[in-house]
matplotlib code that plots the C-alpha trace (Angstrom):
import matplotlib.pyplot as plt

x = [61.0, 63.4, 66.7, 68.8, 70.9, 74.7, 77.1, 80.5, 82.1, 85.0, 84.9, 85.9, 84.9, 86.0, 84.3, 81.3, 81.0, 81.5, 79.0, 76.0, 76.6, 74.7, 76.9, 75.8, 76.6, 75.2, 76.7, 75.2, 76.3, 74.7, 72.1, 70.5, 67.1, 67.2, 70.0, 68.2, 65.3, 66.8, 68.6, 65.8, 63.5, 66.4, 67.1, 70.8, 72.8, 73.9, 77.2, 77.0, 80.1, 79.4, 81.1, 79.2, 78.6, 75.9, 74.7, 76.8, 80.2, 81.9, 81.7, 85.0, 85.3, 82.0, 83.5, 86.9, 84.3, 82.6, 86.1, 86.9, 84.0, 84.2, 87.7, 86.7, 83.9, 86.0, 88.6, 86.2, 83.8, 85.2, 83.8, 80.2, 77.7, 74.8, 76.0, 72.9, 74.0, 72.0, 74.4, 74.0, 77.6, 79.0, 77.6, 78.1, 82.0, 81.9, 80.4, 82.4, 85.7, 84.7, 84.1, 87.1, 89.3, 86.9, 86.9, 84.2, 80.9, 80.3, 78.1, 74.3, 74.2, 71.3, 71.8, 69.6, 68.5, 68.9, 68.9, 70.5, 70.4, 71.5, 74.6, 75.4, 78.3, 81.2, 81.0, 77.4, 77.8, 80.6, 78.8, 75.9, 78.1, 79.7, 76.3, 75.3, 78.3, 77.9, 74.6, 74.9, 78.0, 76.2, 77.7, 74.3, 71.4, 69.0, 68.3, 65.5, 64.1, 61.5, 58.7, 56.9, 57.6, 61.3, 60.9, 60.1, 62.0, 65.7, 65.3, 64.5, 66.6, 69.8, 68.8, 68.9, 66.8, 63.4, 63.7, 66.7, 64.9, 62.2, 59.9, 59.9, 58.4, 60.9, 61.2, 62.7, 64.0, 61.5, 61.8, 63.0, 60.3, 59.6, 56.8, 54.8, 52.9, 51.2, 53.6, 51.9, 54.5, 55.8, 58.5, 61.1, 64.1, 66.6, 69.2, 68.6, 66.5, 64.9, 63.4, 63.6, 63.6, 60.2, 59.0, 60.8, 59.2, 55.5, 55.9, 57.8, 55.8, 52.8, 51.3, 52.9, 55.8, 58.3, 61.5, 63.9, 66.4, 69.2, 73.0, 73.3, 70.7, 71.5, 68.9, 66.5, 65.2, 61.6, 60.8, 58.7, 61.2, 64.1, 66.9, 68.8, 72.1, 73.9, 70.7, 70.7, 68.9, 67.7, 68.0, 65.9, 63.1, 62.4, 61.8, 59.6, 58.0, 56.7, 55.8, 52.0, 52.7, 55.8, 56.0, 58.4, 58.8, 61.2, 63.0, 63.2, 60.0, 60.9, 63.6, 63.7, 64.0, 61.6, 60.3, 62.6, 61.1, 57.5, 58.3, 59.3, 56.4, 54.3, 55.6, 55.3, 51.4, 52.4, 50.5, 52.4, 52.1, 54.4, 54.6, 53.7, 56.0, 55.9, 58.5, 55.9, 53.0, 53.3, 53.7, 51.4, 47.7, 46.1, 43.5, 43.9, 47.7, 48.1, 48.0, 49.9, 49.8, 51.2, 54.2, 52.4, 52.8, 49.0, 48.1, 51.0, 49.1, 45.8, 46.8, 49.0, 45.8, 43.5, 45.9, 46.7, 43.3, 41.8, 43.4, 40.9, 42.2, 45.6, 44.8, 42.8, 45.5, 48.4, 46.5, 45.8, 49.5, 50.4, 48.4, 49.7, 53.4, 52.7, 50.9, 53.5, 56.8, 58.7, 62.1, 60.5, 58.3, 61.2, 63.6, 60.6, 60.5, 64.0, 64.4, 61.0, 61.7, 65.3, 67.2, 65.9, 67.5, 66.5]
y = [111.5, 111.6, 111.5, 108.2, 107.4, 107.7, 105.1, 105.9, 107.4, 109.6, 113.1, 115.1, 116.2, 113.3, 111.1, 112.6, 112.4, 108.3, 108.2, 107.6, 105.9, 104.3, 102.2, 101.7, 100.2, 102.9, 106.6, 108.3, 110.9, 112.5, 113.9, 111.2, 111.3, 108.1, 109.5, 112.9, 111.3, 108.9, 111.8, 113.9, 111.0, 110.2, 114.1, 113.2, 113.3, 110.2, 110.0, 108.1, 106.0, 104.8, 102.2, 101.1, 97.7, 96.9, 94.0, 95.7, 95.5, 92.1, 89.5, 89.1, 93.1, 93.5, 90.9, 92.8, 95.9, 94.0, 93.1, 96.7, 98.3, 95.9, 96.8, 100.6, 100.3, 98.2, 100.4, 103.2, 100.9, 102.9, 106.0, 104.6, 104.6, 103.1, 101.6, 100.8, 98.9, 99.4, 96.3, 93.6, 92.0, 95.3, 94.8, 91.1, 91.5, 94.4, 91.9, 89.3, 91.0, 92.0, 88.7, 87.1, 90.1, 89.5, 93.3, 95.2, 96.0, 99.8, 99.8, 99.2, 97.4, 97.1, 95.0, 95.7, 94.1, 90.6, 87.7, 84.4, 82.0, 78.4, 77.6, 73.9, 71.4, 72.1, 76.2, 75.8, 74.5, 76.7, 79.9, 79.0, 78.4, 81.5, 83.9, 81.7, 82.2, 85.9, 86.3, 84.6, 86.6, 89.2, 91.9, 92.4, 93.7, 93.6, 92.4, 93.8, 91.7, 92.9, 90.3, 88.9, 85.0, 85.7, 86.3, 82.7, 81.3, 82.7, 81.8, 78.3, 77.8, 79.3, 78.3, 82.1, 83.4, 84.8, 88.1, 89.4, 89.8, 92.3, 93.1, 96.5, 97.2, 97.9, 101.9, 103.3, 106.8, 108.9, 107.8, 110.8, 112.0, 109.9, 109.8, 106.7, 105.3, 101.8, 100.5, 97.1, 94.9, 93.3, 94.4, 92.0, 93.1, 91.8, 89.0, 87.8, 84.8, 85.2, 82.2, 83.7, 80.1, 80.0, 83.4, 82.8, 79.1, 80.2, 83.5, 81.9, 82.2, 83.8, 87.3, 89.1, 91.0, 90.5, 93.0, 91.8, 93.8, 91.8, 91.3, 87.4, 86.4, 85.7, 87.0, 83.9, 82.7, 83.7, 86.7, 88.5, 88.3, 91.1, 91.0, 94.8, 94.0, 96.6, 98.6, 99.9, 102.8, 105.5, 103.4, 100.7, 102.6, 104.3, 101.1, 100.3, 103.4, 102.2, 99.0, 97.8, 95.7, 94.2, 90.6, 88.6, 84.8, 84.0, 80.4, 80.4, 81.5, 82.0, 84.7, 88.3, 89.3, 91.2, 93.6, 96.6, 95.9, 95.6, 99.1, 100.8, 99.3, 100.5, 103.9, 104.0, 103.1, 99.7, 96.4, 93.3, 89.6, 87.7, 84.0, 82.9, 83.9, 84.4, 87.2, 89.4, 89.2, 92.1, 94.1, 92.8, 92.9, 90.3, 91.5, 95.1, 95.9, 93.2, 89.1, 86.5, 83.2, 79.5, 79.2, 76.9, 78.4, 77.9, 79.9, 82.7, 83.0, 83.3, 86.4, 88.0, 87.5, 89.4, 92.0, 92.6, 92.4, 95.1, 98.4, 99.5, 97.0, 98.0, 101.6, 100.6, 98.3, 101.0, 103.6, 101.5, 100.5, 104.2, 105.1, 101.9, 102.9, 106.7, 105.5, 102.9, 102.7, 106.1, 106.3, 108.8, 105.7, 103.5, 105.6, 105.9, 102.0, 101.4, 103.5, 102.7, 98.9, 98.2, 101.4, 102.3, 100.7, 97.2]
z = [123.3, 126.2, 125.3, 125.6, 128.6, 127.6, 128.8, 130.6, 127.4, 127.3, 127.4, 124.4, 120.9, 119.2, 121.8, 121.4, 117.6, 118.2, 121.0, 119.1, 115.8, 112.6, 110.6, 106.9, 103.7, 101.5, 100.6, 103.0, 105.8, 109.1, 106.7, 105.7, 106.7, 108.8, 110.9, 111.2, 112.4, 114.6, 116.2, 116.3, 118.1, 120.8, 121.3, 120.6, 117.5, 115.7, 113.5, 110.3, 109.4, 106.0, 103.6, 100.5, 100.1, 98.5, 96.1, 93.3, 94.9, 94.3, 96.9, 98.0, 98.3, 100.9, 102.8, 103.1, 103.8, 106.6, 108.5, 108.1, 109.3, 112.3, 113.1, 112.4, 115.1, 117.8, 117.6, 118.9, 121.2, 124.3, 123.0, 121.7, 124.0, 121.2, 117.9, 115.4, 112.7, 109.5, 107.5, 110.1, 109.4, 110.6, 113.7, 113.9, 113.2, 116.2, 118.6, 117.4, 117.8, 121.2, 122.3, 121.1, 123.1, 126.1, 126.3, 128.7, 127.2, 126.6, 123.7, 123.4, 119.9, 117.7, 114.6, 111.9, 108.4, 109.8, 107.5, 107.9, 105.3, 105.9, 103.7, 102.8, 103.8, 106.4, 105.5, 106.5, 109.5, 110.6, 109.1, 111.6, 114.7, 114.2, 113.8, 116.8, 119.0, 117.9, 119.2, 122.3, 123.3, 125.1, 122.9, 120.7, 122.6, 119.7, 116.5, 114.2, 111.5, 108.8, 109.4, 112.6, 111.5, 111.7, 115.4, 115.9, 113.1, 113.8, 117.5, 116.6, 113.9, 116.0, 119.4, 120.3, 122.9, 121.3, 123.1, 121.1, 118.0, 117.6, 114.2, 112.7, 109.5, 106.8, 105.5, 102.7, 101.7, 99.3, 96.1, 93.3, 91.4, 88.5, 86.0, 86.4, 83.9, 82.6, 80.1, 79.6, 80.9, 84.1, 86.0, 88.5, 90.2, 93.1, 93.6, 97.0, 97.1, 93.9, 91.6, 88.2, 86.8, 88.1, 86.6, 83.3, 82.7, 84.0, 81.4, 78.5, 75.4, 76.9, 75.8, 78.9, 78.6, 81.5, 82.0, 84.2, 86.0, 87.2, 86.8, 87.4, 84.7, 81.0, 78.4, 78.2, 74.7, 75.5, 73.0, 75.5, 78.4, 78.4, 81.0, 81.9, 83.3, 85.5, 86.0, 89.7, 91.5, 89.5, 86.1, 87.8, 89.4, 85.9, 84.6, 87.4, 87.0, 83.5, 84.5, 85.0, 87.8, 89.7, 90.1, 92.9, 93.0, 96.0, 96.4, 100.4, 101.7, 105.4, 105.4, 104.7, 100.7, 98.3, 100.9, 99.4, 95.7, 97.2, 99.3, 96.0, 94.0, 96.5, 96.7, 92.7, 93.0, 91.7, 92.3, 93.1, 92.7, 94.9, 95.3, 99.2, 101.6, 105.5, 104.9, 102.9, 105.0, 106.6, 103.4, 100.8, 101.6, 99.5, 97.2, 98.0, 97.4, 95.4, 95.2, 97.2, 95.4, 95.8, 93.5, 90.7, 86.8, 87.2, 90.5, 89.2, 85.5, 87.1, 88.9, 86.2, 83.7, 86.2, 87.0, 83.3, 82.2, 84.1, 84.2, 86.9, 89.2, 88.5, 89.2, 92.3, 93.7, 93.1, 94.9, 97.8, 97.8, 97.5, 100.6, 102.9, 101.9, 103.4, 106.5, 107.5, 105.6, 105.9, 107.2, 110.1, 111.3, 111.1, 113.3, 116.0, 115.9, 116.1, 119.2, 121.0, 120.7, 120.6, 121.8, 125.1, 128.0, 129.0]

ax = plt.figure().add_subplot(projection="3d")
ax.plot(x, y, z, "-o")
ax.set_aspect("equal")
plt.show()
């Protein structure tokens, strides 16, 4: 791959460190595999600027982190040729600051992991206006989304040119070595856009056992459902590795959510049962790596009964899922997609 063209950034050691930047909300550094892969693909080093702002951080702290990171990137804007923001609000804050101060555009900005969920009332209208204004400011060059559906969906919803959005398949780090077993229970996790009320209602009182890892839930009355709180990272993956299948019920079927958990399940060789969602069409192969069903108790339980009653089916689907993960969803493949679809000069 040819080296990326660089803009007119200043010379000097510090400027070189800031010329190509990845801003991420995870505790990683320049040795992060995605950064290494992107650097190798681009032919120029990318420097990682990280601040942990993931779901386990309190909401007000995350907002503060978004603002502080936006200012930090803005301060170094004259040195930056390319900025890739893994956390969307890092990029949106950076572009907003550039627009309100009317600075000269010096940075080719790619905003990754973009998700827009409408909010209610005046706050919702102001939020949508802010996102639309930032995306139309001219400081954002590309926005990556993790489903084909969202390209048209966000363009129409936000009034933004469709060409700004690019679909790239999500990818994840290699998972730690975990012993996988078929523990005879269903597993679900995640906070964003989940409909746990549906899962609990559908499975309560059945013969199927469900384990949920989610901080926002209280233990339901159903004796066959257990909720784990404060269970993240490897502890969460260890639970998933022991499950027979992974289940996900989504609230809004149009916005990206659930893909990370689906990929983790695929990497561990676990079949999935998900409620029908445009966001997951690019990740679940119906009847091969799992089931995608209408969000009705009847359809969901039919899929659960089928997969839990057939160990050979679980094994076959799990192996197909593992193979699909290896062929499509490694970080090196994501780096290649990001470079070729968003970072090359327009």
